Structures are given as C-alpha cells and as structure tokens.
MARKE-744678 format. One record per residue: residue number from 1; x, y, z of N, C-alpha, C in turn. Coordinates in Angstrom, 3 decimals, always signed. Example, Ala and Ser with C-alpha at 12.3 -4.5 7.8 and 13.67 -1.06 7.14 Angstrom:
2
- nr / n.X / n.Y / n.Z / ca.X / ca.Y / ca.Z / c.X / c.Y / c.Z
- 1 / +13.190 / -5.690 / +7.800 / +12.300 / -4.500 / +7.800 / +13.200 / -3.300 / +7.800
- 2 / +12.850 / -2.250 / +7.080 / +13.670 / -1.060 / +7.140 / +12.900 / +0.030 / +7.870
***
This chain:
107
- nr / n.X / n.Y / n.Z / ca.X / ca.Y / ca.Z / c.X / c.Y / c.Z
- 1 / +0.972 / -1.107 / +0.234 / +0.009 / +0.331 / +0.090 / +1.081 / +1.289 / +0.106
- 2 / +0.170 / +2.710 / -0.689 / +1.385 / +3.554 / -1.329 / +1.403 / +4.657 / +0.075
- 3 / +2.213 / +5.295 / +0.843 / +1.982 / +6.229 / +1.285 / +0.517 / +7.122 / +1.131
- 4 / +0.116 / +8.280 / +1.890 / -0.230 / +9.228 / +1.478 / +0.251 / +10.195 / +0.376
- 5 / +1.481 / +10.315 / +0.636 / +2.493 / +11.558 / -0.311 / +2.528 / +10.849 / -1.646
- 6 / +2.871 / +8.879 / -1.393 / +3.044 / +8.431 / -2.969 / +1.693 / +8.778 / -3.710
- 7 / +0.457 / +8.586 / -3.046 / -0.538 / +8.588 / -3.546 / -1.063 / +10.093 / -4.399
- 8 / -0.588 / +11.124 / -3.124 / -1.057 / +12.459 / -4.056 / -0.059 / +12.595 / -5.045
- 9 / -0.343 / +12.628 / -6.226 / +1.043 / +12.936 / -7.207 / +0.975 / +14.337 / -7.864
- 10 / -0.972 / +15.125 / -7.898 / -0.263 / +16.365 / -8.274 / -0.334 / +17.735 / -7.522
- 11 / +0.578 / +18.170 / -7.357 / +0.609 / +19.638 / -6.358 / -0.726 / +20.499 / -6.322
- 12 / -1.488 / +20.324 / -5.419 / -2.519 / +21.569 / -5.531 / -1.726 / +22.740 / -4.836
- 13 / -2.631 / +24.013 / -6.221 / -1.719 / +25.617 / -6.009 / -2.693 / +25.758 / -4.219
- 14 / -1.780 / +26.857 / -3.902 / -2.191 / +27.304 / -2.381 / -3.245 / +28.143 / -2.322
- 15 / -3.737 / +28.590 / -3.730 / -5.291 / +29.099 / -3.431 / -6.676 / +28.228 / -4.171
- 16 / -6.406 / +27.159 / -4.230 / -7.218 / +26.534 / -3.912 / -8.005 / +26.697 / -5.492
- 17 / -7.348 / +27.011 / -6.806 / -7.834 / +27.083 / -8.059 / -6.800 / +25.956 / -8.818
- 18 / -8.043 / +25.115 / -10.086 / -7.318 / +24.081 / -9.922 / -5.867 / +24.592 / -11.422
- 19 / -4.625 / +23.667 / -11.271 / -3.965 / +24.687 / -12.238 / -4.486 / +24.621 / -13.978
- 20 / -3.507 / +25.319 / -13.988 / -4.091 / +25.659 / -15.962 / -2.927 / +25.035 / -16.765
- 21 / -3.553 / +24.064 / -17.156 / -3.007 / +23.216 / -18.369 / -2.250 / +23.876 / -19.262
- 22 / -1.328 / +23.437 / -19.801 / -0.031 / +24.238 / -20.471 / -0.687 / +23.956 / -22.614
- 23 / -0.842 / +25.011 / -22.791 / -1.083 / +25.165 / -24.156 / -0.562 / +24.564 / -25.381
- 24 / -0.849 / +24.240 / -25.916 / +0.174 / +23.344 / -27.056 / +0.863 / +24.322 / -27.804
- 25 / +2.156 / +24.023 / -27.980 / +3.523 / +24.569 / -28.276 / +3.323 / +25.059 / -29.930
- 26 / +2.810 / +24.461 / -30.812 / +2.463 / +24.387 / -32.184 / +1.084 / +24.626 / -32.786
- 27 / +0.735 / +25.384 / -33.345 / -0.317 / +25.837 / -33.620 / -0.518 / +24.648 / -35.363
- 28 / -1.865 / +24.056 / -35.623 / -1.850 / +23.185 / -36.258 / -1.919 / +24.387 / -37.779
- 29 / -1.704 / +23.971 / -38.816 / -1.197 / +24.585 / -39.791 / -2.303 / +24.279 / -41.272
- 30 / -3.304 / +25.312 / -41.601 / -3.994 / +25.174 / -42.405 / -3.674 / +24.208 / -43.862
- 31 / -4.208 / +23.297 / -44.365 / -3.768 / +22.585 / -45.673 / -3.778 / +24.045 / -46.572
- 32 / -3.514 / +23.783 / -47.830 / -3.153 / +24.451 / -49.246 / -4.399 / +24.195 / -50.020
- 33 / -5.390 / +25.336 / -49.478 / -6.949 / +25.563 / -49.525 / -6.987 / +26.624 / -50.916
- 34 / -7.878 / +26.566 / -51.616 / -7.713 / +27.771 / -52.500 / -7.654 / +28.876 / -52.529
- 35 / -7.227 / +30.111 / -52.282 / -7.721 / +31.234 / -51.687 / -9.427 / +32.136 / -51.989
- 36 / -9.852 / +32.468 / -51.051 / -10.992 / +32.869 / -51.716 / -11.496 / +33.683 / -52.825
- 37 / -12.617 / +33.532 / -53.238 / -12.357 / +34.471 / -54.477 / -13.506 / +35.536 / -53.831
- 38 / -13.355 / +36.731 / -54.755 / -13.765 / +37.968 / -54.453 / -14.949 / +38.404 / -55.787
- 39 / -15.315 / +39.406 / -55.257 / -16.434 / +39.422 / -56.164 / -15.674 / +40.477 / -57.507
- 40 / -14.896 / +41.140 / -57.060 / -13.920 / +41.956 / -58.045 / -14.041 / +40.302 / -59.132
- 41 / -13.066 / +39.508 / -58.928 / -12.370 / +38.848 / -59.602 / -13.303 / +37.952 / -60.669
- 42 / -14.667 / +37.617 / -60.156 / -16.241 / +37.105 / -60.932 / -15.969 / +38.103 / -61.919
- 43 / -16.318 / +39.259 / -61.601 / -16.627 / +40.395 / -62.394 / -15.707 / +40.385 / -63.656
- 44 / -13.986 / +40.548 / -63.188 / -13.035 / +40.490 / -64.145 / -13.326 / +39.450 / -65.344
- 45 / -13.177 / +37.977 / -64.714 / -13.611 / +36.893 / -65.305 / -14.455 / +37.129 / -66.715
- 46 / -15.607 / +37.728 / -65.772 / -16.520 / +37.676 / -66.787 / -16.711 / +38.836 / -67.999
- 47 / -15.869 / +40.021 / -67.493 / -15.969 / +40.851 / -68.825 / -14.669 / +40.584 / -69.652
- 48 / -13.884 / +39.941 / -68.943 / -12.664 / +38.961 / -69.707 / -12.909 / +38.307 / -70.772
- 49 / -14.387 / +37.000 / -69.972 / -14.690 / +36.399 / -71.208 / -15.599 / +36.994 / -72.376
- 50 / -16.329 / +37.874 / -71.848 / -16.833 / +38.255 / -72.886 / -17.233 / +40.129 / -72.449
- 51 / -16.584 / +40.825 / -73.846 / -16.909 / +42.030 / -73.073 / -18.407 / +43.001 / -73.116
- 52 / -18.836 / +42.247 / -73.604 / -19.943 / +42.870 / -74.060 / -21.360 / +42.164 / -73.220
- 53 / -20.913 / +41.896 / -71.608 / -21.553 / +40.955 / -70.955 / -22.504 / +42.401 / -70.791
- 54 / -23.731 / +41.967 / -69.896 / -24.987 / +42.952 / -69.958 / -24.881 / +42.356 / -68.601
- 55 / -25.305 / +43.629 / -67.680 / -26.019 / +43.693 / -66.289 / -26.323 / +42.677 / -65.955
- 56 / -27.047 / +41.843 / -66.814 / -27.771 / +40.022 / -66.079 / -27.023 / +39.362 / -66.227
- 57 / -25.836 / +39.147 / -67.171 / -24.982 / +38.192 / -66.783 / -23.598 / +38.629 / -65.889
- 58 / -23.492 / +39.716 / -65.380 / -22.538 / +39.718 / -64.706 / -23.136 / +39.659 / -63.075
- 59 / -24.981 / +39.952 / -63.096 / -25.349 / +39.942 / -61.546 / -25.445 / +38.437 / -61.533
- 60 / -25.899 / +37.177 / -63.013 / -26.135 / +36.237 / -62.760 / -24.657 / +35.066 / -62.291
- 61 / -23.626 / +35.907 / -62.719 / -22.321 / +35.714 / -62.797 / -21.938 / +35.525 / -61.115
- 62 / -22.400 / +36.421 / -60.465 / -21.852 / +36.655 / -59.492 / -22.699 / +36.301 / -58.239
- 63 / -24.042 / +35.824 / -58.612 / -24.775 / +35.359 / -57.777 / -24.683 / +33.614 / -57.856
- 64 / -24.211 / +33.378 / -58.618 / -23.965 / +31.900 / -58.744 / -22.739 / +31.808 / -57.803
- 65 / -21.654 / +32.036 / -57.418 / -20.766 / +32.084 / -56.586 / -21.004 / +32.802 / -55.348
- 66 / -22.031 / +33.990 / -55.024 / -21.853 / +34.439 / -53.511 / -23.807 / +34.795 / -53.853
- 67 / -24.730 / +33.550 / -53.601 / -25.937 / +33.973 / -53.528 / -26.122 / +34.975 / -52.474
- 68 / -25.591 / +34.864 / -51.506 / -26.885 / +35.997 / -50.622 / -25.966 / +37.861 / -51.258
- 69 / -25.330 / +37.471 / -52.130 / -25.006 / +39.270 / -52.428 / -26.026 / +40.241 / -52.560
- 70 / -25.530 / +40.920 / -52.279 / -26.388 / +42.541 / -52.894 / -26.134 / +42.436 / -54.222
- 71 / -25.538 / +42.436 / -55.017 / -24.946 / +42.801 / -56.006 / -25.986 / +43.119 / -56.894
- 72 / -26.403 / +44.393 / -57.857 / -27.424 / +44.544 / -58.520 / -26.438 / +45.160 / -59.978
- 73 / -27.680 / +45.831 / -60.650 / -27.899 / +47.096 / -61.827 / -26.411 / +48.169 / -61.666
- 74 / -26.932 / +48.613 / -60.297 / -26.121 / +49.524 / -59.900 / -24.479 / +49.115 / -59.879
- 75 / -24.304 / +48.393 / -58.961 / -22.825 / +47.696 / -58.906 / -22.104 / +47.005 / -60.113
- 76 / -23.211 / +46.582 / -61.045 / -21.968 / +46.131 / -63.011 / -21.878 / +47.065 / -62.953
- 77 / -22.703 / +48.467 / -63.314 / -22.294 / +49.463 / -63.652 / -20.691 / +50.026 / -63.139
- 78 / -21.099 / +50.018 / -62.140 / -19.535 / +50.392 / -61.119 / -18.631 / +50.147 / -62.173
- 79 / -18.313 / +48.384 / -61.750 / -17.410 / +47.176 / -62.606 / -16.985 / +47.882 / -63.214
- 80 / -18.450 / +48.142 / -64.526 / -17.751 / +48.017 / -65.970 / -17.276 / +49.328 / -66.006
- 81 / -17.370 / +50.533 / -65.112 / -16.895 / +51.547 / -65.243 / -15.317 / +51.993 / -64.652
- 82 / -15.046 / +51.077 / -63.733 / -14.003 / +51.233 / -63.427 / -12.971 / +49.977 / -64.181
- 83 / -13.882 / +49.244 / -64.812 / -12.838 / +48.344 / -66.093 / -12.395 / +49.352 / -67.331
- 84 / -13.303 / +49.864 / -67.702 / -13.173 / +50.983 / -68.753 / -11.934 / +52.072 / -68.477
- 85 / -11.274 / +52.544 / -67.039 / -10.828 / +53.272 / -66.572 / -9.047 / +52.477 / -66.287
- 86 / -9.594 / +51.526 / -65.847 / -8.483 / +50.744 / -65.778 / -7.774 / +50.481 / -64.574
- 87 / -8.881 / +50.703 / -63.777 / -8.738 / +50.603 / -62.262 / -9.084 / +48.853 / -61.277
- 88 / -9.447 / +48.471 / -62.706 / -10.140 / +46.816 / -61.679 / -8.411 / +45.754 / -62.463
- 89 / -7.888 / +46.130 / -63.176 / -6.960 / +45.246 / -64.033 / -5.388 / +46.214 / -63.930
- 90 / -5.675 / +47.398 / -64.046 / -4.151 / +48.080 / -64.258 / -4.250 / +48.707 / -65.561
- 91 / -4.789 / +47.793 / -66.493 / -4.544 / +47.990 / -67.658 / -6.208 / +48.120 / -68.051
- 92 / -6.975 / +49.434 / -68.811 / -7.868 / +49.733 / -69.340 / -8.729 / +48.319 / -70.043
- 93 / -10.040 / +48.196 / -69.870 / -10.754 / +46.764 / -70.968 / -11.285 / +47.482 / -72.179
- 94 / -11.639 / +47.206 / -73.009 / -12.488 / +47.987 / -73.768 / -13.736 / +47.299 / -73.403
- 95 / -14.569 / +48.104 / -73.391 / -15.907 / +47.921 / -72.487 / -16.953 / +48.390 / -73.125
- 96 / -18.182 / +48.243 / -73.863 / -18.928 / +48.911 / -74.548 / -19.697 / +49.558 / -73.441
- 97 / -20.198 / +51.118 / -74.071 / -20.845 / +51.114 / -72.371 / -22.497 / +50.924 / -72.967
- 98 / -23.084 / +51.084 / -71.814 / -24.494 / +50.497 / -71.803 / -25.539 / +51.815 / -71.656
- 99 / -26.018 / +51.875 / -72.689 / -26.956 / +53.255 / -72.671 / -28.237 / +52.930 / -71.471
- 100 / -29.279 / +54.049 / -71.028 / -29.944 / +53.691 / -70.081 / -31.153 / +52.704 / -70.633
- 101 / -31.443 / +52.791 / -71.850 / -32.387 / +51.903 / -72.129 / -31.762 / +50.302 / -72.496
- 102 / -30.461 / +50.175 / -72.625 / -29.560 / +48.551 / -72.620 / -29.817 / +48.115 / -70.866
- 103 / -29.967 / +48.964 / -69.808 / -29.625 / +48.473 / -69.009 / -30.764 / +48.119 / -68.056
- 104 / -31.459 / +49.147 / -68.394 / -33.353 / +48.751 / -68.236 / -33.997 / +47.420 / -68.401
- 105 / -33.545 / +47.035 / -69.535 / -33.456 / +45.790 / -70.279 / -32.667 / +44.915 / -69.365
- 106 / -31.846 / +44.919 / -69.363 / -31.140 / +44.157 / -68.637 / -31.196 / +43.473 / -67.377
- 107 / -32.306 / +44.786 / -67.030 / -32.603 / +43.864 / -65.655 / -33.517 / +43.075 / -65.775
***
C-alpha cells in the first residue's frame, strides 16, 4: 500500500484553483486550400470572357458564387466603369457603354 505522499501525485496550488493546462506549443497549420474568391475576380473574369456582357450576365455570374450578395445593376455599372478606366486590372479594358435603355432591359 502506498503512503499518502505517494498517492498524491499532483501538487495543488495554495489558492485553491485548479492548475491551468499548458497550451499546445505548435498551432496546426491549415492545408493548402484555394484562396477565397472575390466579387471583383468574378466580374473581371466575366468581362474578360465577354466584353459585351450585360448587367444581367454579370449579376448572374456573381449570384452563382455569392448567392447572398446584394450585387445589382448599380454595382455592375460601377464595375464596368472601373474596368473601362483600368482601375480593376491596371490596364483599361474595352467595354462598350450601356445606354439607359440597354441597362433597363438587362435588369
């Protein structure tokens, strides 16, 4: 039979609290997953594939990847403008302007 000293294997702190377990030293690394896609990337791909893509086509492409997005015709027009000026990719993309009649029929 063990003595009381031998039975007591862990030392209790004097303040009565339980000892804190040591945290793991090494964090687990994430696997090499694909980086998250953005709405901007989807719009650039849509415009690059079809420079005359309508607002409805841009909205459909964005909603396919981001169903909860509030992307609408105003956003499509803004991205089209930015692409035309070269702010999306660094070089201007030839994108025909959509008149008010075209954008209303596209929505």
